[in-house]
C-alpha positions, 0 to 999 in steps of 0.5 A: 375254435380259433387256430394258433399258427407258427411260421415254419419255412414260410408256411403257417403250421397250426400248433395242435398242442396250443389248441388242445391246451387252450380248449382244456383251460376253458373247461377247468383250471386243473388240467389232466390227461382226462381233460385233454382227452375230453377236449380232443373228443368233443370240442368243435374244431377237433372233429373231422381232423385229417389223418395227419392231425389225428396222429399229431393229436394222439402223439400229444396225448401219448406224450402227456401220459408218458410224462406222467409215467402212465405207460399203458395209456401212452402205448395206446396213443402211440399205437393210434399215431403209429409212432414206432419210435415212441412205442420202442421207448415205452417198451424200454421204459416198461422193462426198466420199471418192471411193468410186467403186464405191459411187457407181456403186451409188447412181447405178444406183438413181436417186440423182443427182450433177448434170450429166455435168461434175459426175460427171467432176469427182468422178472426177478430184478424188475417185475417182482421188485416193482409189483405195485403196492396197495395200502389200506388203513385197516388192512395195511400193505398188500400186492396183487397175488394174481399177478404175483402168481403169473410172474412166478409161473413165467420164472418156472422156479418154485415160489420160495426159491424165486421170491427169496432170490428176488429179495436177496437181489433187491438187497444187493442192489441197495433197495431200501423198500423195506415194505416190499422186501418184507411182503415178498419174504412172507410170500416166500415163507422164508423164516430167515428173511422174515426175521431179518425185516420184521423188527424194522417193519414193526418199528416203523409202524410207530416211528417218530415222524408224527411228533417230530416237532416235539422231538426236535424241541426236546432235543434242542432243550437237552443239547443247549440249542435254541429252537427257532422255527420250522422252515418246512413241515414234512409229512407223517408217513413212516414208511414212504416219506416224501416231504422232509422236515426242516428246522432252524436252530440257534447254536450260540451265536450261529444259526444252523439248519437241521434237515431230515435226511429223507431217503426218497422211495420214488427214484428210478436211478436205483432199485426203488431208490433213495436220496444221496444228499448226505453223500453229495454234501459230504464231498462238495466244498464250494463257496456257492454251495450250502456247507454241510456240518455233519449229521445227527440221529434224533429218535431214529431219524437222521438230520443233516446239519447245514450252515444257515444261508442268509437271504431269500430264494430266487423265487421272489425274482422270477416274477415280471413285476420284481425282476433284478437288473440285467447285470445282477442276473448275469452275475447269478447265472455265471455263479450257477454255471461255475457251480454246475461245472464243479458238480459235473467235475465231481460226477454229480448231476443236480437235476434240480437247478431252479429258483427255489433252490438258490439262496441270494442275499443281493451279492452272493448266490448259493445252491442248496437242496440236493435231495434228488441229485445223484453221483454217477460214473455213467453218462446218464441217470435214469430218473424223473425226480425233478420240478415239472417246470424245469423238466428237460426234454430228455427227462420227459421222453426217456426218463434220463438225466444227463449233465446237460440236463442241468444246463437246460434247467439253468436256461429256464432259470436264466430266462425267468430271471430276465423275463419273469415267465417260462420260455415255452408257455403261452400265458395268453392261451392257458393258465392252469394251476401249477402248485405241487397239489396239482402235479399232473396239471403242472406237468401238462402245463409246462412239459407239453409246451416245452416239447412242442413249442419253440423258445419265445424270443419276443420279450424286449430284453432279448430283442435288445440283447441278441447275444443273450437270446442266442445263448439261451436258445443254445442252453434250451436246445431240445437236443441235449447234445447240442447244449453248451458246456458250463465253461462256455456259458461263463465265458460268453457271459463274462464277454458281455 
């Protein structure tokens, strides 16, 4: 196997992540943790590695598993690499995400969670609410009764008391995981809690998402609106929807976008999470943010009414053969930096600044889609709901998003608008599939190089514009605390 090197302090250092990814690509265009593991175990060139390189390889595999939230496998590799710092991070994530078995594994190896009351609080507020749900077409939803029993034994309260208290805590914390609350209420044999959730649970079984297109057309017909077309077809899951329905309608002379207010289940910023898009759009007023016009309930499904924005998304202009002029790119980035600054002043972290979320008509750029964004008074949000290519280091390593995370994402977009490629990926070495249907492959393709590789400053546009190259290097600093503020970005770009 040919070796890939980087210059560091005058010494050539083999870059293991490039070697592993390049070898994995030769096996398949769909990358996975299993394919990476197979490469490191079988490919010639990885056998007989020195101890230092064995540890580096284990770290790479550990980080791949970590980015995919496979904490058990990540812990295994970090034990192999003897990386105590990463192990501590996995332990903290296991506590945050209620991984009961993994927490027990760490406790048995000397890790500490605090006092007995802290452990019981973890069991009630995390371990029980985050018990894995299993779904069968015939049997419906279920949880692992054996693990449930082990957790209750550790709590040392009667089953009904422990489970009833957990459901009440979930309710107070804002959990919208109706299925989990209903199941735990049943195991608690608490008639009051069962009655509270039963009607809604059964109602969701026959929810309207299966025929939402017909429902929307009927709604438009009865309300004097013209149905234009579906802009995005959502999924049909009534309990845990993950893709919103979006429709374009005509109201007299103006066009409106009706977007399903998808209450996302998988968001680690809240207990089992939900979207805050409606709350965010209701408070923001900016000429370069999509305008919110209100909401409407259609057969039990809430839709957000949004102003139609003419133009196309920046996705068209991040391809090497269709780049915008440099001046246009600078104008767009200035606009987006000002938007990010406005959001941060309103305690909003976007977490999804990317080409597909910016509409552009040749003059005006506008940010839309706040489905994973959050309003917070805290310094960070605990979440990994974002696009793999735009994942910042802090999100991959600790599942935390800071205001500076938006700066990193803007840096990725800035680079792509200038170059037409990702700033960290070696396209000459590997080109895994990267659509959402292969999310694991996409995470591996972008996140691992982002963590290990330096910014590629070789493109001609960066060589000819060293001030821009320097700014990009600062925006894409792997340490979020070293990235510039939005106002600094605006000032430097206007100076050009």
